[in-house]
C-alpha positions in Angstrom: -23.2 0.0 15.2 -26.1 0.9 13.4 -26.6 2.6 10.0 -27.9 5.7 11.9 -24.4 5.8 13.8 -22.4 5.2 11.0 -24.2 8.4 8.9 -24.2 10.5 11.7 -20.0 9.5 12.2 -19.4 10.0 8.6 -21.0 13.2 8.5 -18.6 14.4 11.0 -15.9 13.1 9.3 -16.7 14.7 6.1 -16.4 18.2 8.1 -12.5 17.4 7.6 -11.9 15.0 5.0 -12.9 14.1 1.5 -14.7 11.4 1.4 -15.2 9.2 -2.0 -18.8 8.8 -2.5 -18.9 5.3 -3.0 -16.7 4.5 0.0 -19.5 6.3 1.9 -22.2 4.7 0.0 -20.4 1.5 1.1 -20.0 2.6 4.5 -23.9 3.1 4.4 -25.0 -0.1 3.3 -25.9 1.2 0.0 -23.8 -1.1 -2.5 -25.4 -4.2 -3.5 -22.5 -5.4 -5.5 -20.1 -6.2 -2.5 -18.0 -9.4 -2.4 -15.2 -10.6 0.0 -11.9 -11.0 -1.3 -10.1 -13.8 1.5 -6.4 -13.7 1.3 -4.4 -16.1 3.8 -1.3 -13.9 4.8 0.9 -16.1 7.3 -1.5 -17.1 10.0 -4.7 -15.1 9.2 -7.1 -14.6 6.7 -8.1 -11.2 6.0 -11.5 -10.5 4.2 -11.6 -7.4 1.8 -14.3 -6.1 0.2 -14.5 -6.1 -3.7 -17.0 -3.9 -5.7 -17.8 -5.9 -8.7 -19.8 -3.5 -10.6 -16.7 -1.3 -10.8 -13.9 -3.8 -10.1 -12.5 -1.8 -7.1 -10.7 -3.0 -3.7 -11.8 -1.3 -0.7 -8.4 -0.6 1.3 -7.1 1.2 3.7 -3.8 3.3 4.6 -2.8 5.7 7.7 -2.9 9.2 7.7 -1.5 9.7 11.2 -0.5 12.1 12.8 -3.1 13.9 10.8 -5.8 11.6 12.0 -6.0 10.7 15.7 -9.7 9.3 15.0 -9.0 5.6 15.9 -8.0 7.2 19.6 -10.9 9.6 19.8 -14.0 7.9 18.4 -13.6 4.5 19.9 -16.3 2.7 21.9 -14.0 0.9 24.8 -10.8 -0.2 24.9 -10.7 -4.2 26.1 -7.5 -5.1 27.8 -5.4 -8.7 27.4 -3.8 -10.0 30.9 -0.8 -8.9 28.8 -2.5 -5.3 28.8 -2.9 -5.4 32.2 0.5 -6.2 33.5 2.5 -3.8 30.6 0.4 -0.7 31.2 0.2 -1.0 34.8 3.7 -1.3 35.1 4.0 1.9 32.6 2.3 3.5 34.7 4.0 2.9 38.0 1.6 0.7 39.4 3.6 -1.6 41.5 0.6 -4.3 41.9 -2.0 -5.1 38.9 -4.8 -5.3 41.1 -4.5 -1.6 42.0 -4.0 -0.7 38.5 -7.4 -2.5 37.6 -9.1 -0.8 40.4 -7.9 2.4 39.6 -7.9 2.8 36.1 -10.1 0.1 34.5 -14.1 -0.8 34.3 -16.0 -3.6 33.3 -18.1 -4.4 30.5 -20.5 -6.4 28.7 -21.1 -5.4 25.2 -22.4 -7.5 22.2 -20.5 -7.7 18.7 -22.0 -9.1 15.2 -20.2 -12.5 14.8 -19.2 -13.6 11.1 -22.3 -16.2 10.8 -25.2 -13.4 11.4 -25.7 -14.1 15.4 -24.6 -12.2 18.5 -21.7 -12.7 20.5 -21.7 -11.4 24.2 -18.4 -10.6 25.4 -17.2 -9.1 29.0 -14.1 -8.1 30.1 -11.8 -5.4 31.9 -11.6 -1.9 30.0 -9.7 1.0 30.2 -10.7 4.3 30.9 -11.0 6.5 28.3 -11.7 9.4 30.6 -10.9 8.9 34.4 -14.8 8.8 35.4 -15.6 6.3 33.3 -18.3 3.8 34.0 -19.9 0.9 32.4 -22.7 3.2 31.4 -20.0 4.6 29.2 -19.6 1.8 27.1 -19.7 2.2 23.1 -19.8 5.6 23.0 -17.5 7.8 21.3 -15.1 9.0 24.0 -11.7 10.9 23.5 -9.1 9.2 25.1 -7.2 10.8 27.9 -3.9 9.6 26.8 -4.2 11.5 23.5 -2.5 14.3 23.5 -2.5 17.7 21.3 0.2 16.3 18.8 -1.9 13.2 18.1 0.4 11.1 19.9 -0.5 8.0 22.6 0.9 8.8 26.3 1.1 5.2 26.8 2.8 4.1 23.6 4.4 1.4 23.1 2.6 0.0 26.0 -0.6 0.9 24.9 -3.9 -1.7 24.5 -3.5 -4.7 22.2 -6.9 -3.5 20.9 -5.5 -0.3 19.6 -2.8 -1.7 17.6 -5.4 -3.8 15.8 -7.4 -0.7 14.1 -8.7 0.0 11.8 -9.2 -4.2 11.8 -11.3 -6.5 14.1 -10.6 -10.1 14.4 -12.0 -12.8 15.3 -11.1 -17.2 15.6 -13.5 -19.4 13.5 -13.3 -23.3 13.6 -11.5 -24.8 10.4 -12.0 -28.4 10.5 -11.4 -28.9 13.5 -8.4 -26.0 14.0 -8.9 -22.4 15.6 -8.3 -19.7 12.2 -7.7 -16.4 12.9 -9.6 -14.0 10.4 -9.6 -10.3 10.5 -11.7 -7.6 8.5 -11.6 -3.8 8.2 -14.0 -1.7 10.9 -16.2 0.4 8.5 -17.6 2.5 11.7 -17.4 6.1 9.3 -14.6 7.4 12.0 -11.5 6.9 9.5 -10.6 8.6 6.7 -8.1 6.1 5.2 -10.2 3.9 2.9 -10.1 4.3 -0.7 -10.7 2.1 -4.1 -7.6 0.3 -5.9 -7.6 -2.2 -8.9 -5.6 -4.6 -7.0 -4.7 -5.3 -3.5 -1.2 -4.8 -4.2 -0.6 -1.6 -2.1 -1.5 -3.1 0.8 0.7 -6.3 1.0 2.9 -5.0 3.7 0.7 -3.5 5.9 -1.0 -6.8 5.7 2.0 -8.7 6.2 2.6 -6.2 9.2 -1.1 -6.2 10.7 -0.9 -10.4 10.1 1.6 -10.6 13.0 0.1 -7.8 15.2 -3.3 -9.7 15.1 -2.4 -13.6 15.5 -0.5 -11.8 18.8 -3.8 -10.3 20.1 -5.8 -13.5 19.5 -3.3 -15.4 21.4 -3.3 -13.0 24.3 -6.8 -12.5 24.2 -7.3 -16.4 24.5 -5.2 -16.4 27.1 -7.3 -13.5 29.0 -10.2 -15.7 28.8 -8.7 -18.5 30.4 -7.1 -16.4 32.8 -10.6 -15.8 33.8 -10.5 -12.0 33.1 -13.1 -12.3 30.4 -15.6 -14.2 28.8 -17.5 -14.9 25.3 -20.7 -16.1 24.8 -22.9 -16.6 22.4 -26.2 -14.4 22.5 
């Protein structure tokens, strides 16, 4: 996301939430003292921002059900092969092919890679609205499965990418082995980020998400092998 898009998201977020000015400046790229604290939890390496001048970590907690921005502000919902089967079955489709035809849309998008390059992604995405097309990719659309109480109508078979939030994840070569990495998504949509002196309050969350993130990468890689998506360097 561009800084302009993030600024607009922060402005919208501040209408309902009190956002720490330091957290806001970080989102907008106005901090010059940011380093990453890397911590390995089980099979995942997490990259957690640390602000050197004030000696604070940027951590996260979820405010659901008071907040459901992750369901109303996502830019796309890419599906794994596992998602196609489980969500399709949950929606009473007898054939996965019929689910794909009626409930999904193909899209190609770009993501910034950790080394500063661009990764081009293609894949099958769950329609966030019934008439969604590829032209809607990357835009903020409220998910059609989100109800008025902030609950998901297809939970627990919602897309794996939904379980990842607010993390993004990638695979990186480490001495010939694929290592799973993860970091926060700072899009300006989530009110859950806060400052802390230590990472202690995140320990249980990182333990929980390490399993979710590792499992998602395993299923995502399988999706590519199944020919239902592609990744290439731009």
